[in-house]
C-alpha positions in Angstrom: 81.9 92.1 99.3 81.9 95.9 99.9 84.8 98.0 98.6 86.5 100.9 100.3 88.4 103.6 98.4 91.9 104.3 99.7 94.3 107.1 99.0 97.9 106.3 99.1 101.0 108.5 99.0 104.2 107.1 97.6 107.5 108.5 96.3 107.6 109.3 92.5 110.1 106.5 91.8 107.9 103.9 93.6 104.9 105.0 91.6 106.8 104.8 88.3 108.3 101.4 89.1 105.0 99.9 90.1 103.1 101.3 87.1 105.9 100.1 84.8 105.7 96.6 86.4 102.0 96.5 86.0 102.2 97.8 82.4 104.6 94.9 81.4 102.0 92.5 82.8 99.2 94.1 80.6 97.5 96.4 83.1 93.8 96.4 83.3 91.6 98.8 85.3 91.8 97.8 88.9 95.2 96.0 88.7 96.8 98.5 91.1 94.0 97.9 93.6 94.4 94.1 93.3 98.2 94.4 93.6 97.9 96.4 96.9 95.2 94.1 98.3 97.2 90.9 97.5 100.4 92.4 99.0 98.6 93.2 102.2 97.0 89.8 102.4 100.4 88.1 101.7 101.9 90.2 104.6 104.3 91.9 102.2 103.3 95.1 104.0 103.2 95.6 107.8 100.2 97.4 108.9 100.9 100.0 111.6 98.2 101.7 113.7 98.0 103.2 117.1 95.8 103.0 120.2 94.7 106.5 119.2 93.6 105.4 115.8 91.7 102.4 117.1 89.9 104.6 119.7 89.1 107.2 117.1 87.7 104.5 114.8 85.6 103.1 117.6 84.3 106.6 118.4 83.3 107.6 114.9 81.8 104.1 114.1 79.0 105.1 116.5 78.0 108.1 114.4 74.4 107.5 113.1 75.4 108.1 109.4 78.0 105.3 109.7 75.8 102.9 111.7 73.7 102.5 108.6 76.7 100.8 106.9 78.7 99.4 109.8 77.0 97.7 112.8 78.6 98.2 116.2 79.6 94.5 116.4 81.2 94.7 112.9 83.2 97.8 114.1 84.3 95.8 117.2 85.3 92.9 115.0 87.3 95.1 112.8 89.2 96.7 115.7 89.9 93.2 117.2 91.2 92.1 113.8 93.4 95.1 113.5 94.8 94.3 117.0 95.6 90.8 115.9 97.1 91.7 112.5 98.7 95.1 113.0 101.5 96.6 114.9 99.6 98.7 117.5 101.6 101.6 118.9 100.9 103.1 122.3 102.9 106.2 123.0 103.2 108.6 120.0 105.6 111.5 119.6 104.1 115.0 119.8 104.0 116.4 116.2 102.5 119.5 114.5 102.4 118.5 110.9 98.9 118.3 109.7 96.8 121.4 108.7 94.1 119.8 110.9 95.7 119.4 114.4 93.2 116.6 115.2 94.9 114.5 112.5 98.4 114.9 113.9 98.3 111.4 115.6 98.3 109.9 112.1 101.7 111.2 111.0 102.9 110.6 114.6 102.0 107.0 114.2 103.9 106.8 110.9 106.9 108.4 112.5 106.8 106.2 115.6 106.4 103.1 113.4 109.0 104.2 110.9 106.3 103.8 108.2 107.2 104.3 104.5 103.7 105.1 103.5 100.5 106.6 104.9 97.3 105.2 103.4 94.4 107.5 104.1 91.0 108.5 102.8 91.6 112.1 104.0 92.2 113.9 100.7 92.2 117.4 102.2 94.6 117.5 105.1 96.7 114.3 105.3 97.5 114.1 101.6 98.9 117.7 101.9 101.8 116.1 103.8 103.1 114.4 100.7 105.8 117.0 100.0 106.8 116.3 96.5 105.4 112.8 96.2 102.8 111.7 93.7 99.3 110.9 94.9 98.1 107.6 93.5 94.5 106.6 93.8 94.5 102.8 94.6 91.3 102.3 92.5 93.0 103.1 89.2 96.0 101.7 87.4 
């Protein structure tokens, strides 16, 4: 099974509470990753995406450098799976929040879906939106 690195932004108190909980259980490397993965699989989190994000994923999945890792039919299966498992938003509010204007649909999706967290691999622009929160790498405890 291949692994993907996520970046997740949470409030300081959420980070402290989760790390305290894991420490009481005898945290080992990777426990935070397993906790998040199990929570997603158990539907403890609702996954919110947008038509824009699905179209953007479909577009970039055809880049030659990505096609080495992800075949077009696999990308299509992933998009179809997201459509079945996620809340897919259509109309997004106009926002100007990201240093990269092309990323603005991501926080727009979070706002429209009333999301509490944004999970992203974009460490440069989207994580700059964290405004006083602590960045937690999901691959470490």
